C-alpha angles and dihedrals in degrees: 000000000000091000091048091051090049091051090048090050090049092052092049090049093051091048090051090050092052091047091050091049092052092046090052094055118104110282094235091051091059097050131054108290092233091069096048124099139196135054127301094235092073091060099047105043093260098295101091088220140074118336118223114256092006110150100183134065118287112270110275119251098179136048091248092051090049090053091048089051091052093045091050093053093043094051092044089055092048091049091046092052092048091048094050093043096048097043091039092057091042096051092041091052093047092049099039097045101039120143094240092071093051104267119143127206112261121231115218142135135226122327117212092205093053092046091053093045097052091047100045099040096053089044091055091046092051092048091048090054097039099053099062091037091053092050090054094045091051089050091051091056097048103101095159125124095023118177093210130017120204126183114217114198117193118213135164099303117342141044129254119205130199122181101218105174140012129027108348095033110165097031112130133172146149119246115210133180107272098197106109119239089238087072094046104046121190138252106309093002121098121220113266096205132056112258116251130231093263097042110173092352099080130090138192094233118035125201106246122202136163122256120252092021125119108243118196115204116202110197132201137139137221100211122010136354115292130169129221109218135172109171095198090057094047088238130140119152128167118237107212126185111249094013134090118215128172143201136166146211139187112201117213092195137057117231142079122308122192134199142149143227101281099197121081100248106165145284098338097037092126091053103065107083126174122224124186120186114201114202139170120277093257092048090049093052089051091049092050092052092048094047094050091050090051091050092049091051091051094047098104122200104259089209093060116111110227128203119240092248091053092049094046093049093049092040093056090058092048091047093049092050099044114013110031094075090069106021093036127232091275093052092240095120123207117294113251091001117054126024119244119244095197104093093000117160090221094051093044095041132073115324098235097070092050091049089050091052092052093048100041107016125220145203105284099240111250092355121102095221117087121229105235124218115260099194089128088075117090121261090251093050092051092047091048097049092047090050090048094053093045092053102039138083110000094333124117111299130231134350092036090122134164116197125207090245089065090056091049089053092047092054092061 
């Protein structure tokens, strides 16, 4: 009797702990997201990402994430009750009917009642858990009637975004990790700069969307499998080369939301974060206007003839942002992984093969890593980075120029 009372006390204590935990969760994470108010920053310490020492899920910012949060807690409680009940009965039986107090093992065969009970009860438990989970999963897959559609293209190791439909259609940009290498360091080399608040979860170009609008995310990749994930949205969708997948979210809060590529995609997997900034409708319209003006200003005339100094200056910036992570700033590459450009036969040979590699990609010779296509870069950017590599390090100096018009011709 004492053991039974202790088990009962333990179960009541665990239930009270769970109830206290749920009561301590943010108010808007316990209720449907559509009724919650305020900005996300207040709930995440200002970062919009993971909170140090947090043991629970990130606070939900969408209806789907709120349902996932509730399902998680509900199923944890069910599993906890089953665990306590099964092991409680087992340990009680072992202790109460032990041989040392005179009990003898009973000899009996099957019991129809027991057989029915342990078949029906688990079935009912599974159904009780599956029904609400299925409703949420079906809701997660319903990408119809989206207000804005954005294509997210995973690449080693950054994200490319294209606004396909809705307000902002035509906007396109690359989103790179913004944390400087001086904060990261390298194998055997300590960081030379203090790490910032958003270390490894900050980017140079954020995805901007309006609040209370359904955003469809179309995912694909141009090299290996990546995954687009924002925990606060309850979103994780693989980005697979040659396939188009989709997911969606509708944030009920303004603020910044951070995630990462959630599929192991290579050497710099940890360095391709995702940042979504949710703003008001007016702020979004202003951002769209500003972004389109920026794109128009950067849209260089492909027929312009550039000087070698102009191309090298521009090419260095393009190389640093897109190429240095694999081929290194010194052009030496990474042994047994990424081909060197310093002294490369392709870089020092005819221009056409190098242009073709940039536009269409290729297997990097004897190296295991595949060279992805970079056709998403502008004609001027491709011409500039090729000119930079052909006139840098120990490669052929001067007058080895590629003009944007040559890239335009190669695309046809």
